[in-house]
C-alpha positions in Angstrom: -48.0 -32.5 -42.8 -50.6 -35.0 -43.8 -49.5 -38.0 -45.8 -52.3 -37.3 -48.2 -50.7 -36.6 -51.6 -52.8 -33.5 -52.1 -51.3 -31.8 -49.0 -48.3 -30.1 -50.6 -50.5 -28.5 -53.3 -53.8 -28.0 -51.5 -53.2 -24.4 -50.7 -52.4 -23.7 -54.3 -55.6 -25.4 -55.4 -57.7 -23.5 -52.8 -56.1 -20.1 -53.5 -56.3 -20.2 -57.2 -59.5 -22.2 -57.9 -61.6 -19.0 -57.9 -59.2 -17.2 -60.2 -59.4 -20.2 -62.6 -63.2 -19.8 -62.4 -63.0 -16.1 -63.2 -60.8 -16.7 -66.2 -63.1 -19.4 -67.5 -66.1 -17.1 -66.9 -64.5 -14.5 -69.3 -65.0 -17.1 -72.1 -68.5 -18.1 -70.9 -71.6 -17.2 -72.9 -73.3 -14.0 -71.7 -76.5 -15.7 -70.5 -77.0 -14.3 -67.0 -78.5 -17.5 -65.5 -75.6 -19.6 -66.8 -73.1 -17.1 -65.4 -74.7 -17.2 -62.0 -74.7 -21.0 -61.9 -71.1 -21.2 -63.1 -70.0 -18.8 -60.4 -71.9 -20.7 -57.7 -70.3 -24.0 -58.8 -66.8 -22.6 -58.7 -67.3 -20.9 -55.4 -68.8 -24.2 -53.9 -65.9 -26.2 -55.4 -63.4 -23.9 -53.7 -65.3 -24.3 -50.4 -65.3 -28.1 -50.8 -61.5 -28.1 -51.5 -60.9 -25.9 -48.5 -62.6 -28.5 -46.2 -59.5 -30.7 -46.8 -57.6 -28.1 -44.6 -59.4 -28.6 -41.2 -59.9 -32.3 -41.8 -56.2 -33.1 -42.3 -54.9 -30.3 -40.0 -52.7 -31.6 -37.1 -54.1 -29.6 -34.3 -51.5 -30.4 -31.7 -48.6 -29.3 -33.9 -47.2 -25.7 -33.8 -45.7 -24.1 -36.8 -46.9 -24.0 -40.4 -48.6 -26.9 -42.2 -49.4 -27.6 -45.9 -46.2 -25.6 -46.5 -44.9 -25.2 -50.1 -41.7 -23.2 -50.8 -40.5 -22.8 -54.4 -38.1 -20.3 -55.8 -40.1 -17.8 -58.0 -37.8 -14.9 -58.9 -34.1 -15.0 -58.4 -33.4 -11.3 -58.2 -34.9 -10.0 -56.0 -35.1 -13.3 -54.0 -38.8 -14.0 -54.1 -40.3 -17.4 -53.3 -43.7 -18.9 -53.8 -43.9 -19.7 -50.1 -47.3 -20.6 -48.7 -48.4 -22.3 -45.5 -50.9 -22.0 -42.7 -51.3 -22.5 -38.9 -54.4 -22.4 -36.7 -54.6 -18.6 -37.0 -54.9 -18.6 -40.8 -56.8 -21.9 -41.2 -60.2 -20.6 -40.1 -59.8 -17.3 -41.9 -59.4 -19.2 -45.2 -62.5 -21.3 -44.4 -64.4 -18.1 -43.5 -63.5 -16.7 -47.0 -64.5 -19.8 -48.9 -67.7 -20.2 -46.8 -69.0 -16.6 -47.4 -68.2 -16.4 -51.1 -70.9 -18.9 -52.3 -73.4 -17.1 -50.0 -72.4 -13.8 -51.7 -73.2 -15.5 -55.1 -76.6 -16.6 -53.8 -77.5 -13.3 -52.2 -76.6 -11.5 -55.5 -78.7 -13.9 -57.6 -81.6 -11.6 -58.1 -80.1 -8.2 -57.0 -77.4 -7.8 -59.7 -79.0 -7.1 -63.1 -76.4 -5.1 -65.1 -72.9 -6.3 -66.0 -73.6 -9.7 -64.4 -70.5 -11.4 -65.8 -68.2 -8.6 -64.7 -69.7 -8.7 -61.2 -69.0 -12.4 -60.6 -65.6 -12.3 -62.3 -64.6 -9.5 -59.8 -66.1 -11.5 -56.9 -64.0 -14.6 -57.7 -60.8 -12.6 -58.2 -61.4 -11.0 -54.9 -61.8 -14.4 -53.2 -58.4 -15.6 -54.6 -56.7 -12.3 -53.3 -58.2 -12.7 -49.9 -57.1 -16.4 -49.5 -53.7 -15.4 -50.7 -53.3 -12.8 -47.9 -53.9 -15.5 -45.2 -51.6 -18.2 -46.7 -48.6 -16.2 -47.9 -45.3 -16.7 -46.0 -43.2 -14.6 -48.4 -43.5 -10.9 -47.5 -43.5 -9.9 -51.2 -46.2 -12.4 -52.0 -48.2 -11.2 -48.9 -47.9 -7.6 -50.1 -48.9 -8.6 -53.6 -52.1 -10.3 -52.4 -52.7 -7.5 -49.9 -52.8 -4.9 -52.6 -54.6 -7.2 -55.0 -57.7 -7.1 -52.8 -58.0 -3.3 -53.2 -58.8 -3.3 -56.9 -61.7 -5.8 -57.1 -63.3 -4.4 -53.9 -63.0 -0.8 -55.2 -64.6 -2.0 -58.5 -67.5 -3.8 -56.7 -68.2 -0.5 -54.8 -67.6 1.9 -57.6 -69.5 0.0 -60.4 -72.2 -1.9 -58.5 -72.8 0.4 -55.5 -75.4 3.0 -54.8 -75.7 6.8 -55.2 -72.3 7.9 -53.9 -70.5 4.8 -55.0 -67.5 6.5 -56.8 -66.8 8.7 -53.8 -66.9 5.7 -51.5 -64.7 3.5 -53.7 -62.1 6.3 -54.1 -62.0 6.9 -50.4 -61.6 3.2 -49.6 -58.9 2.8 -52.2 -56.9 5.9 -51.2 -57.1 5.3 -47.4 -56.0 1.7 -47.6 -53.4 2.1 -50.4 -51.6 5.1 -48.8 -51.4 3.4 -45.4 -50.0 0.2 -47.1 -47.0 2.2 -48.5 -45.6 2.4 -45.0 -45.8 -1.4 -44.7 -44.0 -1.7 -48.0 -41.2 0.5 -46.8 -40.8 -1.7 -43.7 -40.8 -4.8 -45.9 -38.1 -3.4 -48.2 -35.9 -2.4 -45.2 -36.2 -6.0 -43.8 -35.3 -7.4 -47.3 -32.3 -5.1 -47.6 -30.9 -6.3 -44.3 -31.7 -10.0 -44.6 -31.7 -10.7 -48.4 -35.0 -12.6 -48.1 -38.7 -12.0 -47.9 -39.2 -15.3 -46.0 -41.3 -14.6 -42.9 -39.9 -17.4 -40.9 -36.3 -16.6 -41.7 -36.8 -12.9 -40.9 -38.6 -13.7 -37.7 -35.8 -16.1 -36.5 -33.1 -13.6 -37.4 -34.8 -10.8 -35.4 -35.3 -13.2 -32.5 -31.7 -14.3 -32.4 -30.5 -10.6 -32.7 -28.6 -11.3 -36.0 -30.2 -8.3 -37.8 -27.8 -5.3 -38.0 -29.4 -2.0 -37.3 -32.6 -3.5 -36.1 -32.8 -2.0 -32.6 -32.7 1.5 -33.9 -35.3 0.8 -36.7 -37.6 -1.6 -34.8 -40.1 1.0 -33.6 -40.4 2.5 -37.1 -40.8 -0.9 -38.7 -43.5 -1.8 -36.1 -45.4 1.4 -36.8 -45.1 0.9 -40.6 -46.8 -2.5 -40.4 -49.2 -1.3 -37.7 -50.5 1.7 -39.6 -51.4 -0.4 -42.7 -53.2 -2.9 -40.4 -54.9 -0.2 -38.2 -56.5 1.5 -41.3 -57.7 -1.9 -42.6 -59.3 -3.0 -39.3 -60.3 0.0 -39.1 -59.1 1.1 -35.7 -60.3 4.4 -34.3 -59.5 7.1 -35.5 -58.7 5.5 -38.9 -62.3 4.3 -39.4 -63.9 7.1 -41.4 -63.7 5.3 -44.8 -65.7 2.3 -43.5 -69.3 3.6 -43.2 -69.2 5.2 -46.7 -67.8 2.0 -48.2 -70.4 -0.2 -46.5 -73.4 2.0 -47.3 -72.6 2.4 -51.0 -71.3 -1.2 -51.6 -73.6 -3.9 -53.1 -74.7 -6.5 -50.6 -72.0 -9.0 -51.6 -69.3 -6.3 -51.3 -70.5 -5.4 -47.8 -70.5 -9.1 -46.8 -66.9 -9.7 -47.9 -65.7 -6.3 -46.7 -67.0 -6.9 -43.2 -66.7 -10.6 -43.1 -63.1 -11.0 -44.4 -61.4 -7.8 -45.6 -61.4 -6.1 -42.2 -59.9 -9.3 -40.7 -56.8 -8.8 -42.9 -55.9 -6.0 -40.5 -56.3 -7.9 -37.3 -54.6 -11.0 -38.9 -51.7 -8.7 -39.9 -51.4 -7.4 -36.3 -51.3 -10.9 -34.9 -49.0 -12.4 -37.6 -46.6 -9.6 -38.2 -46.7 -7.0 -35.4 -46.6 -9.7 -32.7 -44.7 -12.2 -34.8 -41.8 -10.0 -35.9 -41.8 -7.3 -33.3 -42.9 -8.8 -30.0 -40.9 -6.3 -27.8 -42.2 -3.3 -29.7 -45.8 -4.8 -29.5 -45.5 -4.9 -25.7 -44.0 -1.4 -25.5 -46.8 0.1 -27.6 -49.7 -2.0 -26.1 -51.0 0.6 -23.7 -51.9 3.2 -26.3 -53.1 0.7 -28.8 -55.4 -0.9 -26.2 -56.7 2.6 -25.4 -57.6 3.2 -29.0 -59.3 -0.2 -29.1 -61.3 0.6 -26.0 -62.3 4.0 -27.5 -63.4 2.2 -30.7 -65.5 -0.3 -28.8 -67.4 2.4 -27.0 -67.4 5.0 -29.8 -68.6 2.4 -32.4 -71.5 1.3 -30.2 -72.6 4.9 -29.3 -72.4 6.2 -32.9 -74.3 3.0 -34.1 -77.0 3.8 -31.7 -77.9 7.1 -33.3 -77.7 6.0 -37.0 -80.8 6.5 -39.0 -79.4 4.2 -41.8 -79.6 0.5 -41.2 -76.4 -0.3 -43.2 -74.4 2.5 -41.5 -75.5 1.2 -38.1 -74.2 -2.3 -38.9 -71.0 -0.7 -40.2 -70.3 1.2 -37.0 -71.0 -2.1 -35.1 -68.0 -3.5 -37.0 -65.8 -0.7 -35.5 -67.0 -1.8 -32.1 -66.5 -5.5 -32.6 -63.1 -5.2 -34.2 -62.0 -3.1 -31.2 -62.6 -6.2 -29.1 -60.2 -8.1 -31.5 -57.4 -5.5 -31.1 -58.0 -5.5 -27.3 -57.6 -9.2 -27.2 -54.5 -9.3 -29.4 -52.6 -6.7 -27.4 -53.6 -8.3 -24.0 -50.8 -10.9 -24.7 -52.8 -13.6 -22.9 -53.8 -17.0 -24.0 -57.5 -16.2 -23.4 -57.2 -12.8 -25.0 -55.7 -14.1 -28.3 -58.0 -17.1 -28.5 -60.9 -14.7 -27.9 -59.6 -12.3 -30.6 -59.4 -15.1 -33.1 -62.9 -16.3 -32.2 -64.4 -12.8 -32.4 -62.9 -12.4 -35.9 -64.7 -15.6 -37.1 -67.9 -14.9 -35.2 -68.0 -11.3 -36.5 -67.5 -12.5 -40.1 -70.5 -14.9 -39.8 -72.9 -12.7 -37.9 -72.2 -9.3 -39.5 -72.0 -11.0 -42.9 -75.5 -12.3 -42.2 -76.7 -8.9 -41.0 -75.5 -7.3 -44.3 -77.3 -10.0 -46.3 -80.5 -9.4 -44.4 -80.2 -5.6 -44.8 -79.7 -6.2 -48.6 -82.9 -8.3 -48.7 -84.8 -5.4 -47.2 -83.3 -3.0 -49.6 -84.4 -5.1 -52.5 -88.0 -4.8 -51.3 -88.0 -1.0 -50.5 -84.8 0.4 -52.1 -83.9 2.3 -48.9 -81.9 1.6 -45.8 -83.6 4.3 -43.7 -84.9 2.8 -40.5 -87.7 5.3 -40.3 -89.2 3.9 -43.5 -89.9 0.6 -41.8 -91.9 -0.6 -38.8 -94.2 -3.6 -38.4 -92.2 -5.7 -40.9 -92.6 -8.8 -38.7 -96.2 -9.3 -39.8 -95.7 -9.6 -43.6 -92.3 -11.2 -43.3 -92.3 -13.6 -40.3 -89.5 -15.9 -41.6 -87.3 -12.9 -42.4 -88.0 -11.4 -39.0 -87.1 -14.6 -37.2 -83.9 -15.0 -39.2 -82.9 -11.4 -38.5 -83.5 -11.8 -34.7 -81.4 -14.9 -34.6 -78.4 -13.2 -36.3 -78.9 -10.1 -34.1 -78.8 -12.2 -30.9 -75.6 -13.9 -32.3 -74.0 -10.6 -33.0 -74.7 -9.1 -29.6 -73.3 -12.1 -27.7 -76.2 -14.2 -26.5 -74.8 -17.4 -24.7 -74.9 -20.5 -26.9 -74.4 -18.4 -30.0 -71.0 -17.5 -31.6 -70.7 -13.9 -30.4 -70.6 -14.8 -26.7 -67.5 -17.1 -26.6 -65.0 -14.7 -28.2 -66.0 -11.6 -26.2 -66.0 -13.6 -23.0 -62.5 -14.8 -23.7 -61.3 -11.3 -24.7 -62.7 -9.8 -21.5 -61.1 -12.6 -19.5 -57.7 -11.8 -21.0 -58.0 -8.0 -21.0 -59.8 -5.2 -19.2 -63.1 -6.7 -18.0 -64.2 -3.6 -16.1 -63.7 -1.3 -19.0 -64.8 -3.4 -21.9 -68.2 -4.1 -20.4 -69.3 -0.7 -21.7 -68.9 -2.2 -25.2 -71.1 -5.1 -24.4 -73.9 -2.9 -23.0 -73.7 -0.6 -26.1 -73.7 -3.6 -28.4 -76.9 -5.0 -27.0 -78.6 -1.6 -26.9 -78.2 -0.5 -30.5 -79.0 -3.8 -32.2 -82.1 -4.6 -30.2 -83.4 -1.0 -30.5 -82.9 -1.2 -34.3 -84.7 -4.5 -34.4 -87.6 -3.1 -32.4 -88.0 -0.1 -34.8 -87.8 -2.1 -38.0 -89.9 -5.1 -37.1 -92.4 -4.0 -34.5 -94.6 -1.0 -33.7 -96.9 0.7 -36.1 -96.6 0.3 -39.9 -95.4 3.8 -40.9 -95.7 3.0 -44.6 -98.5 1.0 -46.1 -96.1 -0.6 -48.6 -94.6 -2.5 -45.7 -97.8 -4.6 -45.4 -97.3 -6.1 -48.9 -93.6 -7.0 -48.7 -92.7 -10.5 -49.8 -91.1 -12.8 -47.3 -87.7 -14.5 -47.9 -87.4 -16.6 -51.1 -85.3 -19.7 -51.7 -82.1 -18.0 -52.8 -82.2 -15.7 -49.8 -82.8 -18.5 -47.3 -79.9 -20.5 -48.9 -77.6 -17.5 -48.3 -78.7 -16.5 -44.8 -79.5 -19.7 -43.0 -76.0 -21.2 -43.3 -74.8 -18.2 -41.3 -77.4 -18.8 -38.6 -76.4 -22.5 -38.5 -72.7 -21.6 -38.3 -73.5 -19.1 -35.5 -75.2 -21.9 -33.5 -72.6 -24.5 -34.0 -69.8 -22.1 -33.1 -71.6 -21.1 -29.9 -72.4 -24.7 -28.8 -69.1 -26.4 -29.8 -66.4 -23.7 -29.9 -63.7 -26.3 -29.2 -64.0 -27.4 -32.9 -62.4 -24.0 -33.7 -60.3 -23.3 -30.6 -58.6 -26.7 -30.8 -56.7 -25.5 -33.9 -56.4 -21.9 -32.8 -54.9 -22.6 -29.3 -51.5 -24.2 -30.4 -50.9 -21.4 -32.9 -51.7 -18.8 -30.2 -49.3 -20.5 -27.8 -46.6 -20.3 -30.5 -47.3 -16.6 -31.0 -47.0 -15.9 -27.3 -43.9 -18.1 -26.9 -40.6 -16.3 -26.3 -39.2 -15.5 -29.8 -36.0 -17.5 -29.4 -37.9 -20.7 -29.0 -39.7 -20.5 -32.3 -37.2 -22.5 -34.3 -36.8 -25.1 -31.6 -40.6 -25.6 -31.2 -41.0 -26.0 -34.9 -38.5 -28.9 -35.0 -40.0 -30.5 -31.9 -43.5 -30.2 -33.5 -42.5 -31.9 -36.6 
């Protein structure tokens, strides 16, 4: 742990700074401009605080850093236990990076209930960060469920025509699946007397848990189902297109950029961390579902007439790569899975922002309504092309590194169909929207990107470039955590002592 005096408390500051902002915003005057500025300041403050994490992170050390463990509730035995390793580090940074961009992209597009919108956005940020930093299973489950309410409200209040249906579908799917994880957590608590992730992991690894062999497969499936629905892994994906199409732009950015990563993070942290033997035993059918998702997502995206739904199905395909990498149980596969998570958050977040900009001009996502958009909107068209190339995996941009590593660690011959599909549907979509004949005269008079929109989208483009050119900046912290995740379970406690 860093000798910096902030280190024991930095995770608390980063996690709850947005919540403090939301509470203060409730007392703020109802002038919309002031509300937007206040929200931007607090989201930027959270991002600046989070930069402390990678700067002082000891990359060569395995185990958890910035750890804080305080008794919270005596009965049941619940602790305020937080910490992070290289797996959760960049997911926290991804959350704090995207939230200010969500504030910027919503600057002109949210007109009604402005205060409520930004309060919900900041509360959602705290819940997302909490998921990635909690080491107490009760605390983890609390934050996990806490993400549902603000996201459902963002969709249900600020979404489009079928917003209530989409919000209810999202809420019910993910909440019902999470009940199985809760049952598994309660079983573990009943047997161990603690919610501490590290303690439970070590007891399982040392075969000290009575009744575990008979229950292990059901416990594994309880966690896995909650995570598979959140990813979403085929065939649990049907809630995602509706949620994306109906959500406001900021909701889609955080949904695709961060919320879906909760599922893949959970698989890596809990399914592999707590149940390594069951993870290996179930890997074949899970990787088959991932492979189906890669190909299915790409093929269905290719025939979508709706721009936002096309991007949503691309997420099904991309997240299939992540699951494939996780259950390859190889260094390259897990490193690639983590990198695809981050790259997808950046590039797909950028795509949803760009789709939202187009919707602001024309109030439609139908691809057939566009054509020839590159002429009146050259800056927008260039920005869109850059993010598309990053998403489909062009070398020197962020999408290439992760997919290459996943393929190196998994089924290269099979997964190549996913790459071919990915390039096809994104480039074909781009050609139909930006080139060809202008099918609607209104397209000739559309305004190019303005300052707030550039400030929201261009950081994603810059991040995609830096991640593609210098991936070691990210992989240097990810690699030791992945090695720890792949290590034989009985060595965890020993490696942690040696690392410290």
